[in-house]
VOSE-346312 format. One record per residue (C-alpha): residue in three letters; chain; x, y, z. Coordinates in steps of 0.2 Angstrom, whole numbers, plus 5000, padded with zeros to 4 digits. Layout:
BEGIN
FIVO   code   unit      x      y      z
FIVO    ALA      A      X      Y      Z
...
***
This chain:
BEGIN
FIVO   code   unit      x      y      z
FIVO    MET      A   4999   4999   5000
FIVO    ILE      A   5016   5011   5005
FIVO    THR      A   5023   5005   4988
FIVO    ASP      A   5006   5008   4975
FIVO    ARG      A   5006   5025   4985
FIVO    LEU      A   5024   5031   4985
FIVO    LEU      A   5024   5026   4968
FIVO    LEU      A   5009   5037   4964
FIVO    VAL      A   5016   5050   4971
FIVO    THR      A   5032   5050   4962
FIVO    PHE      A   5024   5048   4946
FIVO    VAL      A   5014   5064   4949
FIVO    ALA      A   5028   5074   4955
FIVO    ALA      A   5036   5066   4937
FIVO    ALA      A   5022   5074   4926
FIVO    ALA      A   5020   5089   4934
FIVO    LEU      A   5038   5092   4934
FIVO    LEU      A   5036   5088   4914
FIVO    LEU      A   5021   5099   4912
FIVO    ILE      A   5032   5115   4920
FIVO    ALA      A   5046   5111   4908
FIVO    TRP      A   5034   5111   4894
FIVO    MET      A   5025   5128   4899
FIVO    ALA      A   5043   5136   4903
FIVO    ALA      A   5049   5130   4883
FIVO    ARG      A   5034   5137   4878
FIVO    LEU      A   5036   5153   4885
FIVO    GLN      A   5055   5156   4882
FIVO    THR      A   5050   5149   4863
FIVO    GLY      A   5037   5161   4860
FIVO    ARG      A   5047   5176   4866
FIVO    ARG      A   5062   5171   4855
FIVO    ASN      A   5051   5169   4841
FIVO    GLN      A   5045   5190   4842
FIVO    GLY      A   5063   5191   4846
FIVO    LEU      A   5064   5186   4828
FIVO    ALA      A   5049   5192   4821
FIVO    GLN      A   5054   5207   4825
FIVO    ALA      A   5069   5206   4818
FIVO    PHE      A   5062   5201   4802
FIVO    ALA      A   5050   5215   4802
FIVO    ASP      A   5067   5229   4807
FIVO    SER      A   5077   5222   4790
FIVO    THR      A   5068   5230   4777
FIVO    ARG      A   5060   5247   4775
FIVO    SER      A   5040   5238   4771
FIVO    ARG      A   5029   5233   4785
FIVO    LEU      A   5029   5217   4789
FIVO    VAL      A   5009   5212   4789
FIVO    PHE      A   5006   5195   4800
FIVO    VAL      A   4995   5180   4794
FIVO    ARG      A   4998   5174   4811
FIVO    PRO      A   5005   5184   4824
FIVO    PRO      A   5024   5177   4831
FIVO    ALA      A   5021   5164   4844
FIVO    ALA      A   5030   5148   4850
FIVO    GLY      A   5022   5137   4837
FIVO    GLY      A   5031   5149   4825
FIVO    PHE      A   5022   5164   4814
FIVO    ASP      A   5017   5166   4794
FIVO    ALA      A   5022   5186   4788
FIVO    ARG      A   5023   5195   4771
FIVO    PHE      A   5030   5212   4769
FIVO    GLU      A   5022   5227   4760
FIVO    PRO      A   5024   5233   4750
FIVO    ALA      A   5037   5219   4748
FIVO    PRO      A   5057   5224   4748
FIVO    GLU      A   5065   5228   4728
FIVO    PRO      A   5066   5214   4719
FIVO    PHE      A   5053   5207   4722
FIVO    GLU      A   5032   5208   4719
FIVO    HIS      A   5027   5198   4732
FIVO    LEU      A   5040   5191   4750
FIVO    SER      A   5032   5181   4765
FIVO    LEU      A   5038   5171   4779
FIVO    VAL      A   5034   5156   4785
FIVO    TYR      A   5039   5150   4802
FIVO    ARG      A   5036   5132   4809
FIVO    GLY      A   5043   5132   4826
FIVO    GLY      A   5043   5118   4836
FIVO    THR      A   5049   5117   4858
FIVO    THR      A   5046   5097   4867
FIVO    VAL      A   5054   5091   4882
FIVO    ASP      A   5066   5076   4884
FIVO    PRO      A   5059   5064   4895
FIVO    ILE      A   5074   5056   4902
FIVO    GLY      A   5085   5070   4903
FIVO    LEU      A   5071   5085   4909
FIVO    LEU      A   5079   5094   4894
FIVO    LEU      A   5070   5106   4884
FIVO    ARG      A   5076   5105   4864
FIVO    ALA      A   5071   5112   4847
FIVO    LEU      A   5064   5096   4837
FIVO    ARG      A   5072   5098   4821
FIVO    GLY      A   5057   5089   4813
FIVO    ASN      A   5045   5103   4819
FIVO    ASP      A   5055   5117   4814
FIVO    VAL      A   5055   5123   4794
FIVO    LEU      A   5058   5142   4792
FIVO    ILE      A   5053   5147   4771
FIVO    VAL      A   5055   5161   4763
FIVO    ARG      A   5047   5162   4748
FIVO    GLY      A   5048   5175   4733
FIVO    LEU      A   5039   5183   4718
FIVO    LEU      A   5048   5194   4707
FIVO    HIS      A   5041   5206   4696
FIVO    THR      A   5050   5195   4682
FIVO    ARG      A   5052   5180   4677
FIVO    PRO      A   5073   5173   4682
FIVO    ALA      A   5083   5170   4670
FIVO    ALA      A   5095   5161   4680
FIVO    GLU      A   5086   5149   4688
FIVO    LEU      A   5097   5135   4703
FIVO    ILE      A   5088   5123   4711
FIVO    TRP      A   5099   5112   4727
FIVO    ALA      A   5095   5102   4740
FIVO    ARG      A   5106   5096   4755
FIVO    GLY      A   5113   5079   4752
FIVO    ARG      A   5110   5075   4738
FIVO    ILE      A   5105   5080   4719
FIVO    PRO      A   5089   5089   4717
FIVO    ASP      A   5074   5080   4712
FIVO    ARG      A   5072   5092   4696
FIVO    ALA      A   5088   5091   4691
FIVO    LEU      A   5085   5071   4689
FIVO    ALA      A   5068   5070   4682
FIVO    ARG      A   5064   5060   4668
FIVO    ARG      A   5052   5076   4657
FIVO    ALA      A   5054   5089   4643
FIVO    ARG      A   5069   5103   4648
FIVO    VAL      A   5080   5092   4662
FIVO    SER      A   5095   5092   4650
FIVO    LEU      A   5096   5110   4648
FIVO    TRP      A   5101   5108   4667
FIVO    VAL      A   5115   5108   4671
FIVO    GLN      A   5124   5099   4687
FIVO    ARG      A   5139   5107   4696
FIVO    ARG      A   5149   5105   4713
FIVO    SER      A   5158   5117   4723
FIVO    ASP      A   5174   5113   4734
FIVO    LEU      A   5168   5128   4746
FIVO    ILE      A   5151   5123   4752
FIVO    ALA      A   5156   5104   4748
FIVO    SER      A   5141   5103   4738
FIVO    GLU      A   5132   5099   4721
FIVO    TYR      A   5118   5109   4711
FIVO    ALA      A   5111   5112   4698
FIVO    VAL      A   5108   5126   4685
FIVO    ARG      A   5099   5135   4670
FIVO    GLY      A   5098   5149   4657
FIVO    ALA      A   5108   5158   4650
FIVO    ASP      A   5123   5163   4660
FIVO    THR      A   5121   5160   4681
FIVO    THR      A   5137   5168   4685
FIVO    ALA      A   5129   5179   4699
FIVO    LEU      A   5118   5167   4705
FIVO    GLU      A   5130   5156   4707
FIVO    HIS      A   5141   5168   4714
FIVO    VAL      A   5127   5173   4727
FIVO    PHE      A   5122   5154   4730
FIVO    VAL      A   5141   5153   4736
FIVO    ASP      A   5139   5167   4749
FIVO    LEU      A   5121   5160   4755
FIVO    GLN      A   5130   5147   4758
FIVO    ALA      A   5145   5154   4767
FIVO    ARG      A   5132   5161   4780
FIVO    PHE      A   5117   5151   4783
FIVO    GLY      A   5123   5131   4777
FIVO    ALA      A   5122   5125   4794
FIVO    LEU      A   5102   5129   4794
FIVO    LEU      A   5102   5128   4776
FIVO    GLN      A   5090   5114   4770
FIVO    ARG      A   5081   5118   4752
FIVO    VAL      A   5086   5133   4737
FIVO    SER      A   5077   5136   4724
FIVO    VAL      A   5077   5148   4709
FIVO    ILE      A   5065   5142   4699
FIVO    ALA      A   5057   5153   4682
FIVO    ASP      A   5040   5141   4676
FIVO    ARG      A   5031   5144   4693
FIVO    GLU      A   5020   5155   4695
FIVO    ASP      A   5017   5158   4713
FIVO    VAL      A   5035   5158   4719
FIVO    HIS      A   5051   5160   4708
FIVO    VAL      A   5063   5159   4723
FIVO    GLU      A   5060   5148   4738
FIVO    ILE      A   5075   5145   4753
FIVO    VAL      A   5069   5131   4766
FIVO    LEU      A   5083   5134   4785
FIVO    HIS      A   5080   5127   4803
FIVO    GLY      A   5072   5146   4810
FIVO    ALA      A   5078   5138   4827
FIVO    GLY      A   5094   5142   4827
FIVO    LEU      A   5092   5158   4817
FIVO    ARG      A   5095   5173   4830
FIVO    ALA      A   5090   5187   4829
FIVO    THR      A   5102   5196   4824
FIVO    GLU      A   5105   5187   4806
FIVO    ALA      A   5088   5191   4801
FIVO    ALA      A   5092   5206   4791
FIVO    ALA      A   5109   5199   4782
FIVO    LEU      A   5099   5184   4776
FIVO    ILE      A   5085   5196   4770
FIVO    ALA      A   5099   5204   4761
FIVO    THR      A   5106   5188   4753
FIVO    VAL      A   5089   5182   4748
FIVO    ARG      A   5085   5202   4739
FIVO    ALA      A   5105   5197   4732
FIVO    VAL      A   5097   5180   4726
FIVO    GLY      A   5082   5187   4716
FIVO    ARG      A   5094   5201   4709
FIVO    ALA      A   5105   5187   4702
FIVO    ALA      A   5091   5179   4695
FIVO    LEU      A   5085   5194   4684
FIVO    PRO      A   5090   5194   4666
FIVO    ARG      A   5103   5208   4663
***
């Protein structure tokens, strides 16, 4: 009887600790996401309009007006935290953590580029029309392969390497595609590792990617 009561008390105490840790994680993550969102808001002269305001789960927003050279530029952040039940350590779940920057240019890109972490981009391997126009490249600076398409991709490749140098550890996919009507530039990265002080540099580099993709 005493043993059963002790086990029950222990279980309730452990559950309470987990709940407190989870609530603390949510609160800390919410504050952190608010700071990150504010940093993005301060990154340009445009106003950041929230479709979903910053909270522990992330935020959705768009720049109004979109900064040059974009007609539309948006941020989608899905951020999640959890509790490690063994060590009672708060950690960000990478599977639940993704920041997507999407931009639509005023003019269709003349230079295109696709990259995905750890593999040759699917689009470059696809068996369909115009696939042969994709040229696979490898950069020793980033130790990775990517694919390009267009008459002159030099400027775009240069900015892509700069993007990798700045945010390579966080980047998951980079896509600059002309044959989409809704999005021309899409960059996917882990947002949990992005510091608020880096938000302006990220947006500046994204804008440089857009400019480098435009016709000369």
